[in-house]
PAMI-261839 format. One record per residue (C-alpha): residue in three letters; x, y, z. Coordinates in Angstrom, 1 decimal. Example, Ala and Ser with C-alpha at 12.3 -4.5 7.8 and 13.67 -1.06 7.14 Angstrom:
! PAMI-261839
["ALA",[12.3,-4.5,7.8]]
["SER",[13.7,-1.1,7.1]]
! end
This chain:
! PAMI-261839
["MET",[0.0,0.0,0.0]]
["THR",[1.4,3.4,-0.9]]
["ALA",[1.3,6.6,1.1]]
["ARG",[-1.2,8.1,-1.3]]
["SER",[-3.6,5.2,-1.0]]
["ILE",[-3.4,5.2,2.8]]
["CYS",[-4.2,8.9,2.9]]
["ALA",[-7.2,8.5,0.5]]
["GLY",[-9.1,6.7,3.2]]
["LEU",[-8.4,9.1,6.1]]
["ARG",[-10.8,11.8,7.1]]
["GLY",[-10.5,14.8,9.5]]
["GLY",[-7.8,15.5,12.2]]
["SER",[-4.1,16.0,12.3]]
["THR",[-1.8,13.5,10.5]]
["ALA",[2.0,12.9,10.3]]
["ILE",[3.3,10.7,7.5]]
["VAL",[6.9,9.5,7.9]]
["GLY",[8.9,7.6,5.3]]
["THR",[12.2,5.7,6.0]]
["SER",[11.7,6.1,9.8]]
["THR",[14.7,6.7,12.0]]
["GLY",[17.1,6.7,9.1]]
["THR",[19.2,9.5,7.8]]
["ALA",[16.9,9.6,4.8]]
["GLN",[13.8,10.0,6.9]]
["LYS",[11.2,12.5,5.5]]
["SER",[8.0,13.6,7.2]]
["ILE",[4.9,15.4,6.1]]
["ALA",[2.5,16.9,8.7]]
["ALA",[-0.9,18.4,7.8]]
["LYS",[-4.6,18.3,8.6]]
["LEU",[-6.2,15.3,7.0]]
["THR",[-8.3,17.5,4.8]]
["ALA",[-5.1,19.0,3.4]]
["VAL",[-3.2,15.8,2.8]]
["ALA",[-4.4,15.4,-0.7]]
["GLU",[-2.9,18.8,-1.6]]
["LYS",[0.5,17.5,-0.6]]
["SER",[0.3,14.6,-3.0]]
["ALA",[3.6,15.5,-4.7]]
["GLY",[5.4,15.2,-1.4]]
["LEU",[3.8,11.8,-0.7]]
["ASP",[5.3,10.3,-3.8]]
["SER",[8.8,11.2,-2.5]]
["LEU",[8.4,9.1,0.7]]
["ALA",[10.6,6.0,0.3]]
["GLY",[10.7,2.8,2.3]]
["PRO",[8.2,1.8,5.0]]
["VAL",[5.6,4.5,5.7]]
["VAL",[4.2,5.2,9.2]]
["VAL",[1.0,7.2,9.5]]
["THR",[0.1,8.8,12.8]]
["VAL",[-3.4,10.3,13.3]]
["GLY",[-4.7,12.4,16.2]]
["ALA",[-3.8,15.0,18.8]]
["VAL",[-0.4,13.5,19.4]]
["VAL",[0.7,14.8,16.0]]
["ASP",[0.4,18.4,17.4]]
["LYS",[3.2,17.5,19.8]]
["ARG",[5.6,16.5,17.0]]
["ALA",[7.7,19.6,17.2]]
["LYS",[8.4,19.0,20.9]]
["LEU",[8.9,15.3,20.8]]
["SER",[10.9,15.0,17.5]]
["TRP",[14.3,13.5,18.4]]
["TRP",[15.7,12.5,15.1]]
["GLU",[14.9,15.2,12.6]]
["SER",[15.9,17.8,15.1]]
["ARG",[19.5,16.6,15.1]]
["PRO",[21.9,19.4,13.9]]
["LEU",[23.1,17.6,10.8]]
["PHE",[19.9,15.8,10.0]]
["GLY",[19.8,15.1,6.2]]
["TRP",[23.2,16.7,5.5]]
["ARG",[25.3,14.8,2.9]]
["VAL",[28.8,15.2,4.3]]
["LEU",[31.9,14.3,2.2]]
["VAL",[34.5,12.3,4.2]]
["PRO",[37.8,12.4,2.2]]
["ARG",[39.8,9.9,4.3]]
["THR",[41.4,6.5,3.8]]
["LYS",[39.0,3.6,4.2]]
["GLU",[40.7,2.6,7.4]]
["GLN",[40.5,6.0,9.0]]
["ALA",[37.0,7.1,7.9]]
["GLY",[35.0,4.9,10.3]]
["ASP",[35.1,7.0,13.5]]
["MET",[34.3,10.2,11.6]]
["SER",[31.4,8.6,9.7]]
["GLU",[30.0,7.1,12.9]]
["ARG",[30.1,10.5,14.7]]
["LEU",[28.4,12.2,11.7]]
["ARG",[25.6,9.6,11.7]]
["ALA",[25.0,10.3,15.4]]
["TYR",[24.3,13.9,14.4]]
["GLY",[21.9,12.8,11.7]]
["ALA",[24.2,13.3,8.7]]
["VAL",[24.7,11.0,5.7]]
["PRO",[28.5,10.5,5.4]]
["VAL",[29.9,9.6,2.0]]
["GLU",[33.5,8.3,2.2]]
["VAL",[35.8,9.1,-0.7]]
["PRO",[39.4,7.9,-0.1]]
["THR",[41.8,10.5,-1.4]]
["ILE",[45.1,9.0,-0.3]]
["ALA",[46.4,5.5,0.1]]
["VAL",[49.1,4.6,2.7]]
["GLU",[51.8,2.3,1.6]]
["PRO",[55.0,1.0,3.2]]
["PRO",[58.3,2.7,2.3]]
["ARG",[60.0,1.3,-0.8]]
["SER",[62.9,0.0,1.3]]
["PRO",[62.3,-1.3,4.8]]
["ALA",[66.0,-1.0,5.9]]
["GLN",[65.8,2.5,7.3]]
["MET",[62.8,1.7,9.5]]
["ASP",[64.4,-1.5,10.6]]
["ARG",[67.5,0.4,11.8]]
["ALA",[65.4,3.1,13.5]]
["VAL",[63.2,0.7,15.5]]
["LYS",[66.2,-1.4,16.5]]
["GLY",[67.8,1.9,17.7]]
["LEU",[64.9,2.4,20.1]]
["VAL",[65.8,-0.9,21.7]]
["THR",[69.6,-0.1,21.9]]
["GLY",[69.0,3.3,23.5]]
["ARG",[70.0,5.4,20.5]]
["TYR",[67.1,7.9,21.0]]
["GLY",[66.1,10.3,23.8]]
["TRP",[62.8,11.2,22.1]]
["ILE",[60.5,9.8,19.4]]
["VAL",[58.1,12.3,17.8]]
["PHE",[54.9,11.1,16.1]]
["THR",[53.2,13.5,13.7]]
["SER",[50.3,11.3,12.6]]
["THR",[48.3,8.2,13.5]]
["ASN",[49.7,6.7,10.3]]
["ALA",[53.2,7.0,11.8]]
["VAL",[52.1,5.3,15.0]]
["ARG",[50.6,2.5,12.9]]
["ALA",[53.7,2.1,10.9]]
["VAL",[55.9,1.8,14.0]]
["ARG",[53.5,-0.7,15.6]]
["GLU",[53.5,-2.8,12.5]]
["LYS",[57.3,-2.8,12.4]]
["PHE",[57.3,-3.8,16.1]]
["THR",[55.0,-6.7,15.3]]
["GLU",[57.2,-7.7,12.4]]
["LEU",[60.4,-7.7,14.6]]
["GLY",[58.7,-9.4,17.6]]
["LEU",[58.8,-6.3,19.8]]
["ASP",[56.2,-4.6,22.1]]
["ALA",[55.8,-1.4,24.0]]
["ARG",[58.7,-2.2,26.3]]
["ALA",[61.0,-1.1,23.6]]
["PHE",[60.0,2.5,24.4]]
["ALA",[61.6,2.2,27.9]]
["GLY",[63.7,5.3,28.6]]
["VAL",[62.4,7.0,25.4]]
["LYS",[60.2,10.1,25.7]]
["VAL",[57.3,10.3,23.4]]
["ALA",[55.9,13.5,21.8]]
["CYS",[52.7,13.7,19.7]]
["VAL",[51.6,16.5,17.4]]
["GLY",[48.0,16.4,18.6]]
["GLN",[45.4,14.6,20.6]]
["GLN",[44.3,12.2,17.9]]
["THR",[47.9,11.0,17.5]]
["ALA",[48.3,10.8,21.3]]
["ASP",[45.2,8.6,21.5]]
["ALA",[46.8,6.2,19.0]]
["VAL",[49.9,6.1,21.1]]
["ARG",[47.9,5.4,24.2]]
["GLU",[46.3,2.4,22.5]]
["PHE",[49.8,1.1,22.2]]
["GLY",[50.0,1.2,26.0]]
["ILE",[52.2,4.3,26.2]]
["VAL",[51.4,7.7,27.8]]
["PRO",[53.1,10.5,25.8]]
["GLU",[55.2,13.0,27.7]]
["LEU",[54.4,15.9,25.3]]
["VAL",[51.3,17.0,23.4]]
["PRO",[51.1,20.7,22.3]]
["SER",[49.2,22.9,24.8]]
["GLY",[48.4,25.4,22.0]]
["ASP",[48.0,24.7,18.2]]
["GLN",[48.1,21.0,17.5]]
["SER",[50.5,21.3,14.6]]
["SER",[54.2,21.1,14.0]]
["GLU",[54.5,24.8,15.0]]
["GLY",[52.5,24.1,18.2]]
["LEU",[54.7,21.1,19.1]]
["LEU",[57.9,23.2,18.5]]
["ALA",[56.6,25.9,20.8]]
["ASP",[56.5,23.4,23.7]]
["PHE",[59.5,21.2,22.8]]
["PRO",[62.4,21.6,25.2]]
["PRO",[65.8,22.6,23.9]]
["TYR",[68.6,20.1,24.2]]
["ASP",[70.4,20.3,27.6]]
["ASP",[73.7,18.3,27.9]]
["VAL",[73.2,18.1,31.6]]
["PHE",[69.6,16.8,31.8]]
["ASP",[69.5,15.0,28.4]]
["PRO",[72.0,12.2,28.3]]
["ILE",[70.9,11.3,24.7]]
["ASP",[70.7,14.1,22.1]]
["ARG",[69.0,12.2,19.2]]
["VAL",[65.3,12.3,18.2]]
["LEU",[63.6,9.8,16.0]]
["LEU",[61.1,11.3,13.6]]
["PRO",[59.1,8.6,11.7]]
["ARG",[56.8,10.2,9.2]]
["ALA",[55.5,10.4,5.6]]
["ASP",[57.7,10.6,2.6]]
["ILE",[56.0,14.0,1.7]]
["ALA",[56.3,15.6,5.1]]
["THR",[57.5,19.2,5.3]]
["GLU",[60.8,20.1,6.9]]
["THR",[59.4,22.6,9.5]]
["LEU",[59.5,20.2,12.4]]
["ALA",[62.9,18.7,11.7]]
["ALA",[64.5,22.1,11.1]]
["GLY",[62.9,23.5,14.4]]
["LEU",[64.2,20.6,16.4]]
["LYS",[67.7,21.1,15.0]]
["GLU",[67.6,24.7,16.0]]
["ARG",[66.9,23.6,19.6]]
["GLY",[70.1,21.5,19.5]]
["TRP",[68.7,18.1,18.8]]
["GLU",[70.2,15.6,16.3]]
["ILE",[67.4,14.2,14.1]]
["ASP",[66.9,10.8,12.4]]
["ASP",[64.2,11.8,9.9]]
["VAL",[62.9,8.4,8.8]]
["THR",[60.3,7.6,6.1]]
["ALA",[57.8,5.4,8.0]]
["TYR",[55.2,5.3,5.2]]
["ARG",[54.4,6.7,1.8]]
["THR",[51.2,8.5,0.8]]
["VAL",[50.0,8.1,-2.7]]
["ARG",[47.0,9.6,-4.4]]
["ALA",[43.9,7.4,-4.5]]
["ALA",[42.0,6.6,-7.7]]
["PRO",[39.3,9.1,-8.7]]
["PRO",[35.8,8.4,-7.3]]
["PRO",[32.9,7.4,-9.6]]
["ALA",[31.7,10.1,-12.1]]
["ALA",[28.5,10.6,-10.1]]
["VAL",[30.4,11.5,-7.0]]
["ARG",[32.7,13.8,-8.9]]
["GLU",[29.8,15.7,-10.3]]
["ALA",[28.2,15.9,-6.8]]
["ILE",[31.4,17.4,-5.4]]
["LYS",[31.7,20.0,-8.1]]
["GLY",[27.9,20.7,-8.5]]
["GLY",[27.0,21.3,-4.8]]
["GLY",[25.6,17.8,-4.1]]
["PHE",[27.3,17.8,-0.7]]
["ASP",[26.2,20.0,2.2]]
["ALA",[29.7,19.9,3.8]]
["VAL",[33.2,18.4,3.5]]
["CYS",[35.5,17.5,6.4]]
["PHE",[39.2,17.9,5.7]]
["THR",[41.6,16.2,8.2]]
["SER",[44.9,17.1,6.6]]
["SER",[46.5,19.2,3.9]]
["SER",[47.0,16.1,1.7]]
["THR",[43.3,15.4,1.8]]
["VAL",[42.7,18.9,0.4]]
["ARG",[45.3,18.6,-2.4]]
["ASN",[44.3,15.1,-3.3]]
["LEU",[40.5,15.6,-3.4]]
["VAL",[40.9,18.6,-5.7]]
["GLY",[43.3,16.5,-7.8]]
["ILE",[41.1,13.5,-8.2]]
["ALA",[37.6,15.0,-8.1]]
["GLY",[37.8,18.8,-8.4]]
["LYS",[37.0,21.7,-6.0]]
["PRO",[33.9,21.4,-3.8]]
["HIS",[31.1,23.8,-4.9]]
["ALA",[31.0,27.2,-3.2]]
["ARG",[27.8,26.3,-1.3]]
["THR",[29.5,23.4,0.4]]
["VAL",[30.5,24.1,4.0]]
["VAL",[34.2,23.5,4.3]]
["SER",[35.3,22.1,7.7]]
["VAL",[39.0,21.7,8.5]]
["ILE",[40.8,20.0,11.4]]
["GLY",[43.5,22.7,12.0]]
["PRO",[45.5,25.7,10.8]]
["ALA",[47.7,23.9,8.4]]
["THR",[44.7,22.3,6.7]]
["ALA",[42.9,25.6,6.7]]
["ALA",[45.9,27.2,4.9]]
["SER",[45.9,24.5,2.2]]
["ALA",[42.2,24.9,1.7]]
["THR",[42.6,28.7,1.3]]
["GLU",[45.5,28.1,-1.1]]
["PHE",[43.1,26.2,-3.3]]
["GLY",[40.5,29.0,-3.2]]
["LEU",[38.2,27.3,-0.7]]
["ARG",[36.3,29.3,1.9]]
["VAL",[36.9,27.8,5.4]]
["ASP",[33.7,27.8,7.4]]
["VAL",[34.5,25.6,10.4]]
["GLN",[37.7,25.0,12.4]]
["PRO",[37.6,23.4,15.9]]
["GLU",[39.8,24.7,18.7]]
["THR",[41.2,21.2,19.2]]
["ALA",[42.7,19.5,16.1]]
["ALA",[41.0,16.1,16.3]]
["VAL",[38.2,14.2,14.4]]
["GLY",[35.7,14.4,17.3]]
["PRO",[35.9,18.2,17.8]]
["LEU",[35.9,18.7,14.0]]
["VAL",[32.5,16.9,13.7]]
["ASP",[31.2,18.6,16.8]]
["ALA",[32.2,22.0,15.4]]
["LEU",[30.4,21.3,12.2]]
["ALA",[27.3,20.3,14.1]]
["GLU",[27.4,23.5,16.1]]
["PHE",[27.8,25.5,12.8]]
["ALA",[24.7,23.7,11.3]]
["GLN",[22.7,24.3,14.5]]
["ALA",[23.5,28.0,14.4]]
["ARG",[22.6,28.2,10.7]]
["ARG",[19.3,26.5,11.4]]
["ALA",[18.5,28.9,14.2]]
["GLU",[19.2,31.9,12.0]]
["ALA",[17.0,30.6,9.3]]
["GLU",[14.1,29.9,11.8]]
["ALA",[14.6,33.4,13.2]]
["GLY",[14.4,34.9,9.7]]
["GLU",[11.2,33.0,8.9]]
["SER",[9.5,34.1,12.1]]
["LYS",[10.0,37.8,11.3]]
! end
């Protein structure tokens, strides 16, 4: 039975008709029964199982609505992350009512030669390093995989201090059973980490060497800053980032044509690679970035940055987007009431 045929038999009173209930594609139509027929075009758009509610309870719908009132309800949000990394962000977006669409823009691959990483990890065991600095969750993952390959565990970090560029990276280190000594108190970026990183002191620091495992395309800002503070650096390629294959044509057209309400960028490389494989998001698309470096890359490509959280991590990024959407909805409702 279709929504139209159900309504044909109803007479008098308030009615709410809901299609695809409690899903991100849920759509509702509320009207007096006598006016339902006038909304026939809308009825045809209701997909999936249809629920019809008749009576005075419908008048309380605005107060009791718990799903459609979510900040990102119905928003299509582009998630340009690797398949392995997109899960947490997509789950959080769904909790806010959004429809996440995952489009991998980069693929993470091992370094072409494993010898450099082998030597670096063995150096942790032999006491070569005073610090290890992680600049991404991918770097943490690469070191953990090398530990597994060599039959090592977290005990190899004994006596080595650990620094992380941000909370998300620090969380990945904690999952390894290690509590990092240093996470930036300000900007969660290379510059923020350098602002808090101590200079080398030959009295208090018996070992002057820092291990910096990172991507093959990483900038030199962090390594140069650590050298200025008196540290010796082993800058090691822990993994390679390569551009992913372009998404299907329909997705590319949606990106360029305004088919997405928002996009969440988590690194400069996701900005560069998305533009490279799919084109620039439409001007109406809300651009949400994880931190200042990503914001700078988005601006460089001519994108307007709408949302940037105070803390550079996936959770705060999605939360900030939800707050932005909530504020926009409130402004729209205030305008309609005038």
